[in-house]
N, C-alpha and C positions, 0 to 999 in steps of 0.2 A: 440520507443513512447515517449513521451515528458512526462518530471516528472508532468510538470503542470497539465497534464490530468488525471496520475496516481495519484497524490493526491487528485484534483478535484471530482474523484469518490471515492476515497476512502470516504471523507468529505462527498458526498451527500448518504451514503449506511450508515452513522452517525460514523465512526470509526474518532478519535482523535488521535493526536499525543501526545506521551507520554516522549518522548526523543528528545532533540537537539542535543547534544553531539556527537562528534566526525565527523566522513567520512559517517553515515546513519543517519537517523530521525528513530525512533523507532514508529508506528503506530498500534492500541489497537482497536478492533471490537468491537463493542457497546455490544456486550452479554459478555464481558473481557476475552473468554478464549482462543483468537488469537492473536497472537505479529507478525509483521513483521517489516522488515529494508527495508529503500526506499535511495538509494545512493540518493547521493545530485546534481548528473551529469543534465546536462540538458536533453539529452539525455538518456532511459534506454534501454538495450538490450532486445529482445526478449525472449532471457532464462531469466533474472531476472525477467522482467515481468511474465512471469509462475510460476514463484517461489512464487511471491508475490502471485497471483491468489491462489496459493497451499499451503499458509499458512494461506490464508484468506478465506478457503471453506466454511465456515459457513452463507457468505453472498450468496444472491440470484445469482442461473446463470446469467452470460452474465451483472454482475457489470462493468465490467470493457469496457463498448462498448458506 
């Protein structure tokens, strides 16, 4: 999946970027309880996307579609 689609979906659901250091960007959900790391690759593998979805479980069902 393209990274830009993942970040676009995160923004659309109220998430914001916390840190821009290193190999990953840190994103936090709007409730402030969940944090996830998004790699800087142009394409993100299916397993990593699943991990991001698991980390952001407070977002509504189907938020990444």
